[in-house]
N, C-alpha and C positions, 0 to 999 in steps of 0.2 A: 528828320534828324537835324539838329542844330550843329554848327561848327564852332560854337563858343561854349565854354563852361563858365557858369556863374559861380563865383567864389564868395565865401564868407570867411571872415577872420575872427577868431575868438581871442580878444584881448589886443591892446595896442602897445605891445611890448617893443622894446628898442629894435630887436631883430626884424619884427614885422614892419615897424615904421620906416626904418632906414634901408632895408634890403628886400623883403618879400613883397610888400605892398607895391613898391615901385616896379618890381619884376613882373607882377601880375599885369600892370599897366603896359609893359613892353611886350608881353606875349601875345601873339596874334590870335591864339585860340582860347584866351582867358579874359574874363571881365570881373572886376571887383564889384560885387553887388552890395555887400553889407559888411559892417564891422560892429562887433559888440564889445562894449566896455562898461565897467562900473562907473567910469568917469565920462560917460557918453556926451554930456553937455560941453566938455572941454575939447572934443575932437574937431578937427577941420571938417567941414561939411561939403567940400567941393571935389573930393577924390572918389566918392562912391555914392550910391543912390540912397541907401538906407543905413541908419544908425540905430542900434539897439542898446538898451541899458542892462540887458541880461543875456547870458549865453544861451539859455533855454529858448528865449524869444527868437534868436537868430536861427537856432536849429529847427524851429517850427515853421520857418519860411520855406514853402514848397518850391520857390523859384531858385533856391540855392542847391547846386549839385555837389559841390566840393567845399570843404573847409580846411583852413590852415590853422594849426594849434601851436602858438608860441608861448603857452602858459608856463609857469614854473614847473620844474620836473615832477614835483610831488603831485601835481594835478593832471598829469598826462593820462594816466589810466582812466580816471573818472570821466574826463571829457571826451577822450577818444571813443570809449564805449558808448557814451550818450550820443555822440555824433553818428556813430555807425548804426545804432538802434533807431536813430531818426532818419535813416536812409541816405546819409551823406557819405561820399568818398572822403578819405581823410589823409592829409599830409601833416604829420606831426613832427615838431622840432625834435632834434636829437637831445639827449638819448630818448629812445622811444618810451622807456619806463625806468623805474628805479632798480629793477632787477629782472631776471629772465622770466620769473613767474608772472609778473605783471604783463610782460609782452606776450606770453603765451595766452593769457586771458583775452588780450586784445585780438590776437590772431583768431581765437575761437569766435569772437564776436564778428570779425571781418568775414569769416567763412559762413557763419549763420546768416548774416544779412546780405551776403554776396556783394560786398562793397570793397573797393580797394582801400588798403591802408599801407602807407609807406613812411618810413623814417626819413626826415629831411637831412640828408648828408650831402651838402651841396658840392663838395670838392669832387665827387664822383662824376660831375658833369663838365669837367675842365679838359682842355686839350692836353694839359700836363699829365692828367691821369690816363688819358687815351694813349699817350706816348709810352708811359711807364708800362701799361698792360701789353702793348705791342712788343716792347723789348723783352718782357718776361715770357710772353708766348713764343718768342723767337728761339729761346733756349740759349742765347749767347752768354748768359751768366753761368751756365753749368748748373750743378746741383747747389741749391741754396744752403748756406751755412749760418748766416747771421743777418738780422734786420734790426736797424736802429731807427726809431721814429720819435720826434719830439714836437710838442706844441705848447709853448708857454708865452706869457706876456705879463706885463706889470699892471695889475688891477689897482687903479687909483681913483675909482669912482666910489663915493660914499653911498650907503644905504642901498646897495645892490643885492638882488636876490641871489647872486652868485656866492655871497658870503653868509647866507642864512641856511643853517643845517636843516631846519624844519621844512624848507622849500626844496630840498634836494640840491643844495649848493655844493661848492667844492670844485677843485681843479679837475679831478678825474671825470666827473659828470660833464663839466663845462667844456673842457678842451681835450682831456685825456681820451675821450671816446673817439677822437679822430685818429690818433696813432693806433688805438686798438682796432678800429675799422680798417685802417690801412694794412696792418699785419694780417687781419682776417681776409682781406681781399687777396693778399699775396699767397697766403698759405692754404686758405679754404678749409681749415679744420681747427679744432680746439687743441690747446696745448695740454700736455700731460700734467704739468705742475707750474707753480708760480711762486715767486718770492718778491717781496716789495719792501721799500723803505719810504717813510712818509714823514713830512713835517706838517703840523696842523696849527691853526690859529683861529680862535673864536668858534671852535667846534667843526671846522671844515678843513679838508686837506688843501694846502697851499703849495706844496712842493713834493712831488712823488715820482719815484722810479720803480719800475717793475720788470723783472726778468721772467720770460715765458720760455719753457723748454718743450720741444715737440718730440714726437715718437721717432723721428729720423735723426735726432741730435741737433737740429736747428735750434738756435737760441735767438730770441727777439727781446730787445730792450725798448720799453716805451717810457717816455718821460713827459711830464706835464707840470704846469704850475702857473700861478699868477702872483709871484712875489719877487720877480726879477725881470731883467730886460728880455724883450721878445726873441724867441728862437723857434722857427718853423722849418723843420729839416727832416730828411730821411735818407737812409742808404740801405741798399740791398747788396749783400756780398755772397757771391757764389764761388765755385771752384775754378771758373774760367774768367770771371770779371766782377766788377763792382759798378753799381749804378748809384750816382749821387744826385739827390733831388732837393734843391733849394726851394723854399716857399711851397712845400709839398701840397698844402691845402688851400692855396690861393689861386686866383685865376688871371694873374698878370702874365704878360709875355716874358720869356726868358729862355733858359737852356737847362737841360739835364746833361750830366756828364757820364759817359760810359768809359770806364777804365778797363783796359785789357792789356795783355802782354805786349802788344805792339804799340801801345800808347793810349792817349786819352782823346776821345771824340766828343765834341760838344754837339748836342742834338737840339735844334730849336723847338720851342713850344709857343703856340700862338696865344694871344690874349683871348679870354673867353668871358661870357656873361653867364656865370654858373647858376645864379638864382633864376634868371629868365629861362635857361635851358631846363632847369628842374621843373619849373611851373609848366613849360611847354610840353615836356615829356609826360608829366602826370596828367595834364589835361587831355593829351592825346590818348593815354591809356583809358581814360574815362569815355572819350568820344568813340574810340575804336577799340572795344574791349580787348585788352592785352595785358600782360603781366608788367608791373612796374619794374624799373631797373634794379632797385634794391629790394630783394625779397624779404619777407618776414622771417624766414628761416635764418637768413644771414644776420638780421638784426637781433634775433634771439641768441644766436651763437655769440655775437659780440657782447651781449649783455651777460652771457654765461662767463665770458672772460672777465668782464667788470666785476661780476660776483666773486670770482676767484681772487682778483686783486684786492677787493675790499675785505675778503676773509683773511687774506694773508697779512693785511695791515694790522689785524688784531692779534696776530700770533707773535 
């Protein structure tokens, strides 16, 4: 048995180039063996051993055990299933699919081929998230009554796939999936109903807020957008306290703030290397067969919420 997983990457997208490929290089149990791109001739040749000009060619490489897929959202289902059928373990960029039905088809392929498939939700690997979960598990907030989670930024890059509806663009898919995932992590269940308000531009949502109501009366507000100044924030309010989480989905050092009747307590969080931790964890799941941190059932549940939000946008 080897203690290194050979990785391949389908596409040289910005997230791959700037974040995940460097993280594979930092992970002790991972090695980047190959990258496939339709612009293969333009890629740097000194960061990996093999460069392919087609995704199929990379998937045919028997030396590769795991692949990372950062392709446009509209291509996730096709290439995830192709990679699984080629015998590869797959880490796919969020959102896993365009809807829950796509994710369920991917789950079936994962089970059939007995290969891991996980949605790449990197904030789940930060010390900030660990601290939040510990506080929730402690019960100090009491019964939860409200969750507020936001992820927005000003999108000022031209010709980006984020603004192309045919490729699965839009703020909800791009950054809204993080607040939805966060609320799902906290509640562990689907909401009963959803209402949303949305502003669109060029066929994609650019400013969106949605209210989710749960069976116990809890109401969650998720907000996302890329038409104004950055805001990454969450708060969880219970009957006994409130937890305030700045930079919810980032991995920088900082503090979360626990508000209770006796006062406010700042709880430190350490800086993390979220992408390296994600690659290390997934590689370990491949090397020592175990379940990935983020289950496909959870990813499907979150896509069901995205489906509810998109449906309510039409009403």
